[in-house]
C-alpha positions in Angstrom: -0.5 0.3 -4.5 -3.1 0.3 -7.3 -5.9 2.3 -8.3 -8.6 0.2 -7.2 -7.2 0.5 -3.8 -6.6 4.1 -3.6 -10.5 4.8 -3.9 -11.9 2.4 -1.6 -9.1 3.2 1.3 -11.6 5.8 2.2 -14.8 4.8 4.2 -15.1 2.1 6.6 -18.9 1.0 5.6 -19.1 1.0 1.9 -19.5 -2.2 0.2 -17.7 -4.6 -2.2 -18.5 -4.2 -5.9 -19.6 -7.7 -5.8 -22.6 -8.5 -3.8 -22.3 -11.2 -1.2 -23.7 -13.9 -3.5 -21.2 -13.2 -6.2 -18.1 -13.3 -3.8 -15.9 -16.5 -4.6 -14.7 -18.6 -1.9 -11.3 -19.5 -2.4 -10.1 -23.2 -2.3 -8.0 -22.2 0.7 -9.4 -20.8 4.1 -9.4 -17.1 3.7 -7.7 -16.8 7.4 -4.7 -18.6 5.7 -4.6 -16.4 2.8 -5.0 -13.5 5.1 -1.8 -14.8 7.1 0.4 -15.4 3.9 -0.8 -11.7 2.6 0.2 -10.4 5.7 3.6 -12.3 6.0 4.4 -11.5 2.5 3.7 -7.6 2.9 5.7 -7.8 6.2 8.8 -9.2 4.4 8.8 -6.8 1.9 11.1 -4.3 3.9 13.4 -7.4 4.5 13.6 -8.1 0.8 14.3 -4.4 0.1 17.1 -4.6 2.6 18.8 -7.6 1.0 18.3 -6.4 -2.3 20.0 -2.9 -1.9 22.9 -4.9 -0.5 23.9 -6.0 -3.9 22.0 -3.7 -6.3 21.2 0.1 -6.5 18.0 1.1 -5.2 16.4 2.1 -8.5 17.4 -1.5 -10.0 15.5 -3.1 -7.0 12.7 -1.0 -7.7 12.8 -1.7 -11.4 13.1 -5.5 -10.8 10.2 -5.4 -8.3 8.1 -3.8 -10.7 9.1 -6.0 -13.9 8.4 -9.2 -11.9 5.0 -7.9 -10.4 4.0 -6.8 -13.9 5.1 -10.1 -15.2 2.7 -11.9 -12.9 -0.2 -9.7 -13.6 -0.1 -10.0 -17.1 0.0 -13.7 -17.1 -3.1 -13.2 -14.8 -4.9 -11.1 -17.5 -3.9 -13.6 -20.1 -5.6 -16.3 -18.2 -8.6 -14.2 -17.5 -8.6 -12.7 -21.1 -8.7 -9.4 -19.5 -8.0 -6.3 -22.1 -5.7 -3.3 -21.4 -7.6 0.0 -20.7 -8.4 2.4 -23.7 -8.5 5.9 -24.0 -5.6 8.4 -23.8 -7.0 10.3 -20.8 -7.2 6.9 -18.8 -3.6 6.3 -19.6 -2.7 9.7 -18.5 -4.4 9.3 -15.3 -2.8 5.9 -14.7 0.9 7.3 -15.5 0.3 9.6 -12.6 -1.0 7.0 -10.5 1.9 4.9 -11.3 4.3 7.6 -10.3 2.4 8.4 -7.1 1.6 4.7 -5.9 4.3 2.7 -7.3 7.5 4.2 -8.9 8.0 6.9 -6.5 7.2 5.4 -3.1 8.8 2.3 -4.1 12.0 3.8 -5.0 12.1 6.1 -1.8 11.6 2.9 0.4 14.5 1.4 -1.3 16.7 4.6 -0.9 15.8 4.8 2.8 17.0 1.4 3.6 20.4 2.2 2.6 20.9 4.2 5.8 17.8 3.1 8.2 16.8 -0.5 9.4 14.1 -2.3 7.7 12.2 -2.1 10.9 12.0 1.6 10.7 11.0 1.5 7.1 8.0 -1.0 8.0 6.9 1.5 10.8 7.2 4.5 8.7 4.8 2.6 6.1 2.1 2.4 8.8 1.8 6.1 8.9 0.1 6.0 5.4 -3.5 6.1 7.2 -2.6 9.1 9.1 -1.2 10.8 6.2 -4.5 9.9 4.4 -6.9 11.2 6.9 -5.1 14.7 7.2 -5.1 14.9 3.3 -8.7 14.0 2.9 -9.7 16.6 5.3 -8.3 19.0 3.0 -8.6 17.7 -0.4 -12.1 15.5 0.0 -14.9 18.1 1.2 -17.3 15.0 1.9 -15.0 13.6 4.2 -16.1 14.9 7.5 -13.9 15.1 10.4 -15.2 13.4 13.8 -13.6 13.8 17.1 -12.5 10.1 17.4 -10.7 10.5 13.9 -9.1 13.7 14.9 -8.0 12.0 18.1 -6.6 9.2 16.2 -4.6 11.5 14.0 -3.1 13.2 17.0 -2.4 9.9 18.6 -0.7 8.7 15.4 1.6 11.4 15.2 2.4 11.0 18.9 3.5 7.4 18.2 5.8 8.8 15.2 7.4 11.0 17.5 7.9 8.2 20.1 9.5 5.9 17.4 11.9 8.7 16.4 12.8 9.5 19.9 11.7 13.1 19.9 12.7 13.7 23.5 16.2 12.6 22.8 16.6 15.4 20.2 16.7 12.5 17.3 20.1 11.4 18.4 21.4 8.5 16.4 18.7 9.2 13.8 19.3 9.3 10.2 17.2 12.1 9.1 17.4 11.9 5.2 16.6 8.0 5.2 13.6 8.3 7.7 12.4 11.3 5.7 12.4 9.1 2.5 10.5 6.4 4.2 8.0 9.0 5.5 7.6 10.7 2.3 7.0 7.6 0.5 4.2 6.6 2.9 2.9 10.3 2.3 3.0 9.5 -1.4 0.4 6.5 -1.1 -2.3 8.9 0.0 -1.8 11.7 -2.5 -2.1 8.9 -4.9 -5.2 7.5 -3.5 -6.7 10.9 -3.7 -5.8 11.5 -7.3 -7.3 8.3 -8.4 -10.5 9.0 -6.4 -10.8 12.2 -8.2 -9.8 10.8 -11.8 -10.6 7.4 -12.1 -13.4 6.5 -9.9 -16.3 5.1 -12.2 -14.1 3.6 -14.8 -15.6 0.9 -16.8 -12.2 -1.2 -16.7 -11.6 -4.1 -14.7 -9.5 -3.9 -11.4 -7.0 -6.1 -12.8 -6.8 -4.2 -16.1 -6.3 -0.9 -14.5 -4.0 -2.4 -11.9 -1.6 -4.4 -14.7 -1.5 -1.0 -16.7 -0.7 0.9 -13.8 2.2 -1.4 -12.9 3.4 -1.8 -16.6 3.6 2.2 -17.0 5.6 2.3 -13.6 8.1 -0.2 -14.9 8.4 1.9 -18.0 9.1 5.0 -15.9 11.8 2.9 -13.8 13.2 1.5 -16.9 13.7 5.2 -18.2 15.2 6.5 -15.0 17.5 3.7 -14.0 20.0 4.0 -16.5 20.1 7.6 -16.0 21.5 7.4 -12.5 23.0 3.8 -11.9 25.3 1.7 -13.9 24.8 -1.9 -15.1 25.8 -4.6 -12.4 29.2 -6.3 -13.1 27.6 -9.4 -11.0 24.5 -10.8 -10.0 24.5 -12.1 -6.5 22.2 -15.0 -6.0 20.3 -14.1 -2.7 19.7 -10.5 -3.4 18.8 -11.4 -6.9 16.2 -14.1 -5.3 15.0 -11.2 -2.9 14.0 -8.8 -5.7 12.3 -11.7 -7.6 10.3 -12.3 -4.6 9.8 -8.9 -3.9 7.9 -8.2 -7.0 6.4 -11.6 -8.1 5.2 -12.4 -4.7 5.0 -9.0 -2.7 4.1 -6.9 -5.9 2.1 -9.5 -8.1 0.7 -12.4 -6.2 -0.2 -10.4 -3.3 -2.3 -8.1 -5.3 -4.5 -10.9 -6.7 -4.9 -12.2 -3.2 -6.0 -9.0 -2.0 -8.6 -9.1 -4.5 -9.7 -12.4 -3.6 -9.9 -11.5 0.2 -11.9 -8.5 -0.5 -14.5 -10.0 -2.5 -14.8 -13.1 -0.1 -14.6 -11.3 3.3 -15.1 -7.5 2.4 -12.8 -4.6 2.6 -13.3 -4.0 6.2 -11.9 -7.5 7.5 -9.2 -7.4 4.5 -7.8 -3.9 5.5 -6.9 -5.4 9.0 -3.9 -6.8 7.1 -2.3 -3.1 7.4 -1.9 -3.7 11.3 0.2 -7.1 11.0 2.6 -5.6 8.4 4.8 -3.5 10.9 4.8 -6.0 13.1 5.9 -8.8 10.8 8.4 -6.3 9.3 9.9 -5.6 12.9 10.2 -9.4 13.7 11.7 -10.2 10.5 14.4 -7.3 10.6 15.4 -8.4 14.2 15.5 -12.0 13.9 16.8 -12.4 10.5 18.7 -9.3 9.8 19.9 -8.9 13.5 18.7 -5.3 13.7 18.7 -3.4 17.0 15.5 -2.5 18.6 15.3 0.5 21.1 12.2 0.0 23.6 10.6 3.2 22.0 10.4 1.8 18.4 7.8 -1.1 19.2 6.0 1.1 21.8 5.9 3.9 19.3 4.6 1.4 16.5 1.9 0.3 18.7 0.6 3.8 19.3 1.0 4.5 15.5 -1.2 1.6 14.6 -4.0 2.6 17.5 -4.3 6.0 16.0 -4.4 4.8 12.6 -7.3 2.5 13.8 -9.1 5.5 15.1 -8.9 7.3 12.0 -10.5 4.8 9.9 -13.4 4.2 12.4 -16.9 5.3 11.6 -20.1 6.0 13.6 -22.1 2.9 14.4 -25.3 4.6 13.3 -23.5 4.3 9.7 -23.7 0.4 9.6 -27.3 0.4 9.9 -28.1 2.3 6.7 -30.2 0.3 3.9 -27.8 -1.4 1.7 -29.7 0.5 -1.2 -28.7 3.7 0.3 -25.2 2.9 0.9 -24.4 1.4 -2.3 -25.5 3.4 -5.0 -23.8 4.1 -8.3 -21.3 6.7 -6.9 -20.4 4.5 -4.2 -19.7 1.5 -6.3 -17.4 3.5 -8.8 -15.5 4.9 -5.8 -14.9 1.3 -4.3 -14.0 0.1 -7.9 -11.2 2.7 -8.3 -10.0 2.1 -4.6 -9.5 -1.5 -5.5 -7.4 -1.1 -8.3 -5.0 1.6 -6.6 -4.6 -0.7 -3.7 -3.7 -3.5 -5.5 -0.8 -2.4 -7.2 0.9 -0.8 -4.5 2.2 -2.1 -1.2 2.3 -3.8 1.6 1.7 -0.5 1.7 0.5 -0.4 3.2 -2.2 1.0 4.4 -5.8 2.0 3.8 -6.8 5.7 4.2 -10.3 6.9 5.1 -12.4 8.6 2.5 -16.2 8.9 2.0 -18.4 6.3 0.1 -15.4 3.8 -0.1 -14.4 0.9 1.8 -10.7 0.9 3.5 -8.4 -0.9 2.0 -5.1 -2.4 3.0 -2.6 -2.2 0.6 0.0 0.6 0.4 2.6 -1.5 -0.6 6.1 -0.8 0.7 
């Protein structure tokens, strides 16, 4: 996830920083790019599983961040973007990099040592639920509604269904599942932090996101040698999985995400969130031969239904004048959110917050 994404993941009717006339239409139809983005992020969990088959989880995460940062660095050079300035900004970026990239990426990689990629993908879909719960506590301006509270309850009922609570969680790897759920929790914690500290930054979304991923790469470069040994061999397929996970799922996907938000708006772009667990499940079953009990897809649908409700807004809000809903504070919040979303994940998923649009993007 990136910084811009975190701030924007909070409100269903806030507007994109660019006015409609300023949005750029891509050479490829947005529906095709939407499908590609959904597929890339949905396959991220499969790529993690393949990568950890030959390399340590920290090594997979380091490779992912390195190749993702490389893609964004090339994009920044092409657009002649500069890195952010100011020690305070870099300090906040370091925290954002930990919460939105280094920590969740590592937790997902470790979790898939013991749980199937399908379950990891479904756990990732709980990010909006965690975000809703946390925003009610940490964001005083985010008022709960009956619909959103109902969505929160329905979503967690779906989690219990996925985990098979009525069976006493038998056959469930508690440690791996807990890691995946904590990874999903880390995203909204990072979103809220970014919203409180980096909203209103004068730097571009690409600049903030590139710096955030770069810091996360340095963090993993320091940690990885302390807990892993240098690989003695480099199997080709797992290596290509790590390269694809970073270059496509963490680098190129961020750029595609920005393009979609600018062209069709954050609300439509956010819908990618609901396709990620579906694609992750299909990929795991079809390509990895993972077993699927009936409660897994049923619970996933319940989770997605709850997540959709937590991000809903009253219809009356949509009729508010543009001038009233797109003031300086709203624009700042939206920008911070876009940055946070981008660097992260399929994550992942957008979380509700006031004055900023919802965003997809909690990357797995």
